[in-house]
N, C-alpha and C positions, 0 to 999 in steps of 0.2 A: 585427486585434486589437492593442490598445495595450499588451499585456504585463501588464496589471493583473489580478489574481485577485480576484474578489469575496469578501467576508468570509463570505458564506453558503456558498461552496464548501468552506471549511474545516470548517464544521459538517456539511455533506453528507458529506465524507470521514470525519469522526469517526463519524457514524451509519452510514455504509457499512461501516466497520470493525467496528462492533458487530453489524450484520446478518451480515457474513461470519463473525464469531466464532460466532454462534449457529447459522448454517447449516452450517458446516463443522467444528465442534469435535469431532464424533465420527468424523470421517473420518481417513484416513491422514495422516501428517505432510506428505508430498509434495503431497497434494491441498490441504491447507491452504496450503502454499507457493504452489501454482499459483493458488488463488483470490485470494490477496493480490497476486500478481504481475499478474493480469488486472485487478484493481481499481485497482492503481497505474497500470497502462498506460492505463486509461480516463481517469483523472484527469490523467495526464501528457499525453495526446493532446488533451484539451479545454482544459486550462490549462497549457501547456508552460513558462511563465515560472518556475513554482515546482516543477519536476519532482522534486527530491530531497526537498522538504518533504512530499510526499504520503506518503512512507514513515513519517514521524513521525505525521502525523494519522491515517493508516489503522491503524497498528499499536498506537497508544497504548492503546485499550481492551483488547486481548488481552494485551499485555505487563503492564499494570496488574493484570489479573485473575490472571495467572500469578504475579506477584510477591506479590499478596495471598495466594494459595494457598500459596506457599512460606513466607511469614511465619507463617501460621496452622498449617501442617502440619509444619514443620521443614525437613529437608534436601530440596533439589530433586532430582527424578528426572531421568533422562537425557532423557526427552521434554520436560521443562520447559526444559532447556538448548537443545534443538533448536528449540523454538518461540521462546524468547527471542532467539536469535541469527538463526534462519532467516527468520522472518516479516518483521522490518524490512528485512533484506537483500533478500529477494525482492520486497517492496513497493517498495523503492527502485530495484531493477533494472527493475521494471515501469514505474515512473514515468519513469525515464530513457529506457527504450525507447519509451514512448508519446510523449515529447517529441521524440525523434529521428524517429519516424515522422511526426509533425506537421511537423517542420522539412523533411523530405524532400518531403513532400506539397506544402508551400507553395513550396519551391524549384522543384519540377517545374511547378507552376502558373504561377510567374513566368516561367520560361524557356520555357514553351509546349510542353513535352514531353508 
């Protein structure tokens, strides 16, 4: 792998974030965190060169939706804060973990272990 991430991967991450938002929005907050962490790990493992950026691309649809809801409804609820802070963090940790998994897998293959 030459370290370059194709531009379509970012669009795929954005639409993956939208799909996760609709699939897991009625679930518990930790389930939403786990879904975004797994999604970030998948993208981080496939394209490890941009591991931390997957957090941004994956969580932008949900964060923008929450912010629009807060603007339209007034004061944010506690769950809004939990989602605004937790989803990007868990997506970033997942992306970093996926990149580390890929790096260890490649190192083991090179060393012949």
